[in-house]
ZAMARGU-4260 file (C-alpha; in steps of 0.2 Angstrom, whole numbers, plus 5000, padded with zeros to 4 digits):
<rodrens>
0) 5596/5578/5304 | 5583/5565/5310 | 5565/5565/5302 | 5550/5556/5305 | 5553/5550/5321
5) 5543/5552/5338 | 5556/5565/5344 | 5553/5575/5328 | 5535/5574/5328 | 5532/5578/5347
10) 5543/5591/5346 | 5537/5601/5332 | 5518/5599/5339 | 5526/5609/5355 | 5536/5621/5346
15) 5531/5638/5350 | 5544/5649/5342 | 5563/5649/5336 | 5570/5662/5350 | 5584/5674/5344
20) 5597/5663/5356 | 5593/5648/5341 | 5583/5639/5354 | 5565/5634/5353 | 5553/5637/5364
25) 5542/5622/5369 | 5525/5622/5378 | 5526/5610/5393 | 5513/5597/5395 | 5516/5591/5412
30) 5530/5600/5425 | 5534/5590/5440 | 5542/5597/5454 | 5549/5591/5471 | 5558/5599/5487
35) 5574/5601/5482 | 5576/5610/5466 | 5559/5621/5466 | 5561/5633/5481 | 5572/5645/5472
40) 5561/5645/5457 | 5546/5648/5466 | 5556/5662/5475 | 5560/5671/5459 | 5542/5671/5454
45) 5538/5680/5470 | 5552/5692/5470 | 5544/5696/5451 | 5525/5695/5458 | 5520/5682/5445
50) 5508/5667/5447 | 5510/5651/5440 | 5504/5651/5424 | 5497/5634/5423 | 5494/5626/5439
55) 5484/5610/5433 | 5499/5605/5422 | 5509/5605/5437 | 5511/5591/5450 | 5522/5591/5466
60) 5528/5577/5478 | 5541/5575/5492 | 5555/5562/5487 | 5573/5565/5490 | 5573/5572/5508
65) 5560/5563/5516 | 5564/5551/5529 | 5560/5532/5525 | 5559/5529/5542 | 5552/5540/5556
70) 5541/5553/5547 | 5535/5563/5563 | 5534/5581/5559 | 5545/5591/5561 | 5557/5580/5553
75) 5573/5577/5563 | 5584/5584/5549 | 5581/5603/5550 | 5585/5606/5531 | 5574/5591/5528
80) 5559/5599/5537 | 5564/5618/5531 | 5564/5610/5513 | 5547/5601/5516 | 5540/5616/5524
85) 5544/5627/5508 | 5537/5616/5497 | 5519/5615/5506 | 5518/5633/5506 | 5522/5636/5489
90) 5510/5621/5482 | 5496/5628/5493 | 5498/5646/5487 | 5498/5642/5469 | 5484/5629/5468
95) 5496/5615/5464 | 5491/5595/5467 | 5502/5587/5479 | 5507/5571/5482 | 5512/5572/5501
100) 5515/5559/5513 | 5495/5561/5521 | 5488/5557/5503 | 5494/5540/5501 | 5502/5545/5484
105) 5516/5551/5489 | 5533/5543/5481 | 5548/5547/5470 | 5542/5558/5457 | 5546/5548/5442
110) 5536/5532/5450 | 5521/5543/5453 | 5520/5552/5437 | 5515/5536/5427 | 5505/5527/5442
115) 5493/5540/5442 | 5492/5542/5423 | 5500/5560/5422 | 5513/5553/5411 | 5505/5551/5393
120) 5512/5548/5375 | 5516/5562/5365 | 5518/5573/5380 | 5531/5586/5383 | 5537/5583/5402
125) 5549/5592/5412 | 5557/5592/5431 | 5571/5597/5441 | 5579/5581/5441 | 5589/5573/5430
130) 5580/5556/5428 | 5565/5565/5421 | 5571/5555/5405 | 5561/5538/5414 | 5543/5546/5406
135) 5551/5543/5390 | 5546/5526/5393 | 5529/5531/5387 | 5533/5540/5371 | 5535/5557/5380
140) 5548/5567/5378 | 5554/5571/5394 | 5569/5582/5401 | 5577/5585/5417 | 5579/5605/5419
145) 5588/5617/5431 | 5580/5630/5442 | 5581/5645/5430 | 5570/5634/5417 | 5558/5628/5433
150) 5555/5647/5435 | 5553/5650/5416 | 5540/5634/5415 | 5531/5641/5430 | 5528/5658/5425
155) 5526/5654/5406 | 5521/5635/5404 | 5536/5636/5392 | 5554/5631/5392 | 5568/5635/5379
160) 5578/5620/5372 | 5591/5615/5358 | 5584/5601/5346 | 5595/5586/5348 | 5600/5573/5336
165) 5592/5555/5336 | 5602/5539/5338 | 5591/5524/5338 | 5597/5509/5349 | 5591/5494/5343
170) 5591/5478/5356 | 5589/5461/5345 | 5585/5444/5351 | 5577/5437/5366 | 5585/5441/5385
175) 5593/5426/5394 | 5588/5420/5411 | 5591/5432/5425 | 5594/5446/5413 | 5584/5461/5416
180) 5581/5479/5408 | 5594/5485/5421 | 5607/5474/5413 | 5601/5481/5395 | 5604/5498/5400
185) 5620/5496/5409 | 5628/5486/5395 | 5622/5500/5382 | 5631/5513/5392 | 5646/5502/5395
190) 5647/5501/5377 | 5644/5519/5372 | 5652/5528/5385 | 5644/5541/5399 | 5646/5554/5385
195) 5642/5544/5370 | 5624/5552/5370 | 5631/5570/5372 | 5620/5580/5358 | 5608/5565/5356
200) 5590/5558/5363 | 5590/5540/5362 | 5576/5530/5353 | 5575/5513/5362 | 5568/5499/5348
205) 5571/5480/5345 | 5562/5464/5351 | 5571/5464/5368 | 5564/5482/5371 | 5546/5478/5364
210) 5546/5463/5375 | 5549/5471/5391 | 5535/5478/5401 | 5532/5496/5406 | 5543/5496/5422
215) 5558/5488/5412 | 5556/5500/5399 | 5556/5514/5413 | 5572/5507/5420 | 5580/5510/5401
220) 5574/5527/5399 | 5578/5532/5417 | 5597/5531/5414 | 5598/5537/5397 | 5605/5553/5407
225) 5619/5542/5413 | 5624/5539/5395 | 5625/5556/5391 | 5609/5557/5381 | 5597/5572/5382
230) 5582/5561/5383 | 5576/5542/5381 | 5562/5536/5373 | 5551/5520/5367 | 5538/5521/5356
235) 5521/5518/5363 | 5511/5502/5358 | 5500/5490/5365 | 5509/5487/5381 | 5510/5506/5384
240) 5492/5508/5382 | 5487/5493/5393 | 5497/5501/5407 | 5487/5518/5404 | 5469/5509/5406
245) 5474/5505/5424 | 5479/5523/5429 | 5467/5535/5438 | 5466/5545/5421 | 5457/5531/5412
250) 5453/5517/5424 | 5434/5521/5424 | 5433/5525/5408 | 5425/5510/5398 | 5413/5507/5413
255) 5409/5526/5413 | 5406/5527/5395 | 5394/5513/5394 | 5384/5521/5408 | 5383/5538/5401
260) 5389/5543/5419 | 5404/5556/5421 | 5419/5554/5433 | 5418/5563/5449 | 5434/5572/5444
265) 5425/5578/5427 | 5438/5569/5416 | 5431/5564/5398 | 5425/5545/5400 | 5430/5543/5383
270) 5447/5551/5386 | 5456/5534/5381 | 5448/5531/5364 | 5449/5550/5360 | 5468/5551/5365
275) 5473/5534/5356 | 5474/5541/5340 | 5485/5554/5344 | 5497/5542/5353 | 5497/5532/5338
280) 5500/5546/5326 | 5516/5552/5334 | 5526/5535/5334 | 5542/5535/5323 | 5538/5532/5305
285) 5543/5515/5297 | 5554/5526/5285 | 5560/5539/5297 | 5578/5544/5296 | 5590/5544/5311
290) 5607/5553/5313 | 5614/5537/5320 | 5609/5518/5323 | 5617/5507/5335 | 5612/5487/5336
295) 5615/5476/5353 | 5612/5459/5353 | 5601/5457/5367 | 5605/5437/5369 | 5623/5440/5372
300) 5619/5453/5387 | 5622/5443/5405 | 5619/5450/5421 | 5629/5465/5422 | 5637/5476/5435
305) 5647/5491/5437 | 5666/5489/5444 | 5671/5507/5444 | 5664/5524/5449 | 5653/5529/5435
310) 5639/5520/5427 | 5650/5518/5411 | 5661/5507/5419 | 5652/5491/5418 | 5657/5472/5416
315) 5646/5455/5413 | 5647/5446/5429 | 5659/5432/5419 | 5669/5448/5411 | 5685/5453/5417
320) 5688/5470/5424 | 5697/5480/5412 | 5716/5483/5412 | 5717/5502/5411 | 5731/5502/5398
325) 5720/5494/5386 | 5707/5507/5386 | 5707/5525/5378 | 5719/5536/5383 | 5707/5548/5389
330) 5698/5533/5400 | 5716/5527/5407 | 5716/5539/5422 | 5698/5538/5427 | 5699/5519/5428
335) 5714/5517/5438 | 5705/5530/5451 | 5690/5520/5451 | 5699/5503/5452 | 5709/5510/5468
340) 5693/5517/5476 | 5684/5502/5472 | 5698/5490/5478 | 5697/5478/5462 | 5712/5473/5450
345) 5712/5470/5431 | 5707/5453/5426 | 5696/5448/5441 | 5677/5447/5438 | 5667/5457/5450
350) 5659/5439/5455 | 5663/5436/5473 | 5665/5456/5478 | 5661/5457/5497 | 5647/5468/5500
355) 5640/5477/5515 | 5623/5485/5512 | 5610/5478/5500 | 5599/5493/5493 | 5583/5489/5483
360) 5575/5506/5479 | 5577/5522/5469 | 5567/5529/5453 | 5577/5516/5442 | 5569/5499/5452
365) 5557/5501/5465 | 5541/5497/5456 | 5530/5484/5460 | 5538/5472/5448 | 5554/5475/5454
370) 5549/5469/5472 | 5540/5455/5466 | 5555/5448/5456 | 5567/5452/5471 | 5553/5444/5483
375) 5552/5430/5473 | 5570/5426/5474 | 5572/5430/5494 | 5556/5420/5500 | 5565/5405/5510
380) 5581/5413/5511 | 5590/5424/5522 | 5601/5439/5522 | 5619/5436/5526 | 5623/5441/5544
385) 5635/5454/5538 | 5625/5462/5527 | 5611/5476/5529 | 5597/5476/5519 | 5583/5487/5515
390) 5568/5489/5503 | 5562/5506/5500 | 5546/5505/5488 | 5546/5518/5474 | 5529/5527/5481
395) 5516/5524/5493 | 5505/5516/5481 | 5518/5503/5477 | 5522/5501/5496 | 5501/5497/5498
400) 5502/5485/5484 | 5516/5475/5490 | 5508/5474/5507 | 5493/5467/5500 | 5503/5453/5491
405) 5512/5450/5507 | 5529/5456/5499 | 5535/5465/5515 | 5534/5451/5525 | 5544/5441/5513
410) 5556/5453/5513 | 5556/5456/5533 | 5556/5436/5536 | 5573/5435/5526 | 5581/5450/5536
415) 5578/5464/5525 | 5572/5483/5533 | 5555/5487/5525 | 5555/5507/5523 | 5542/5520/5518
420) 5543/5527/5500 | 5559/5540/5495 | 5574/5541/5486 | 5582/5534/5500 | 5601/5526/5497
425) 5601/5532/5481 | 5609/5549/5486 | 5614/5555/5503 | 5601/5569/5505 | 5593/5560/5520
430) 5596/5547/5534 | 5600/5532/5521 | 5618/5532/5520 | 5634/5522/5518 | 5646/5522/5532
435) 5663/5523/5531 | 5670/5511/5518 | 5654/5499/5516 | 5652/5493/5499 | 5634/5493/5492
440) 5624/5481/5481 | 5612/5496/5473 | 5598/5494/5461 | 5600/5513/5460 | 5608/5524/5445
445) 5623/5532/5450 | 5639/5525/5457 | 5649/5542/5459 | 5661/5543/5474 | 5650/5549/5489
450) 5634/5547/5480 | 5627/5535/5493 | 5634/5547/5508 | 5651/5542/5511 | 5665/5548/5502
455) 5674/5531/5505 | 5657/5521/5501 | 5659/5509/5487 | 5645/5506/5475 | 5641/5493/5463
460) 5626/5494/5453 | 5615/5480/5447 | 5599/5473/5445 | 5585/5470/5458 | 5586/5452/5458
465) 5606/5453/5459 | 5604/5465/5474 | 5594/5450/5481 | 5606/5437/5479 | 5620/5449/5484
470) 5610/5451/5499 | 5608/5433/5503 | 5624/5427/5498 | 5636/5444/5506 | 5645/5446/5489
475) 5640/5450/5470 | 5633/5433/5463 | 5629/5428/5447 | 5610/5425/5450 | 5611/5413/5437
480) 5619/5400/5446 | 5607/5401/5461 | 5592/5390/5461 | 5575/5397/5457 | 5579/5411/5447
485) 5563/5424/5446 | 5556/5424/5431 | 5559/5443/5423
</rodrens>
């Protein structure tokens, strides 16, 4: 087994005991909840007359079902209104902080945690959402958990888990023009498979990873689960610390430390300098032992998209769609079904594939940097007449910052619909859905059949700037072939 990795260190520091099941009981540093997976867990506590053990270590938001258009209450969708009302009652009764739509802080759970400074290195973080792995970008161990585990965390502040192996994925070299973090993770999943990470957590390393900003690192860690890994993380460094300094948790620390005053919240004004040595101590040792190491040449990665119905069915924009007969026997039938659904042929490339919808959003790619790069590309251009295009910021803070920079006007002038924050078309749990057999160019994380709301809908995953290019041209397009490619 691995030794000396960040995963080993953080696991050991949060391990309470070994359970009779063979699992370890881990103390949870941060528990994030939203409206879809928490109601049953709160109900279980109420049935047992138990209270939330650590309400200040828990934070709630609403994202999956919240409308991105009209937000007047009650919501038009009765199920959405009921889930929202249930969450409001549960958090009020438990003393849990809630980033609700009236707070100015609402957004996708994996966007608000990092931007508010809730997510920090060396933490254990859980949430009833599979893409909790996003928070590993900060050097945290972040896991998606099920409803019974949510109950356990609410009641005890702990969760039972089995320790995994650690695979180091080293992405070397420098990324080319038009290539982003999204292309890196699609390439990784394409090479290792959607079940290649089963039994592992992924440690992302190498020059190409280190050169990314926090937004790119979050995009990569976000999709670790799509590759079968239990979690993914990047060791914290100065890029991490600079991000944290700008968050609510630390932004006033230096000034208040110098003045001798205290933050109104009661936080320690010297918290950043006090915590940084711990953050540095949990990084992977130079002589750490891994269970597996994979090296990928980042300079060889090109803009990458999916051709099928899993995030592992990927190809570079100039690469041919594979012949199912050339794949492993276990992958052949899946590939044939996927190609039939997507209406693609072996030997073709995805370039020129007609799209009907362009979706820029989700917990994978809806942060300010994603919107800036896409806006820089679409400025002065227009959405194709046959394309329905939308931009859904990842949070109200992202929305406000983008509007302050005028990005909303750039998108609207190009023909995009500028919407309110939420999960939106990433999944079919709200009003933003594909209709019939529409094909979508999407910056989200899953392209399963029916994922975007229609069983006949077709989803092509890609980076935000590739979504922008597809919206303008009406087809999957190699962004490198277009002028004025946004700087990644």
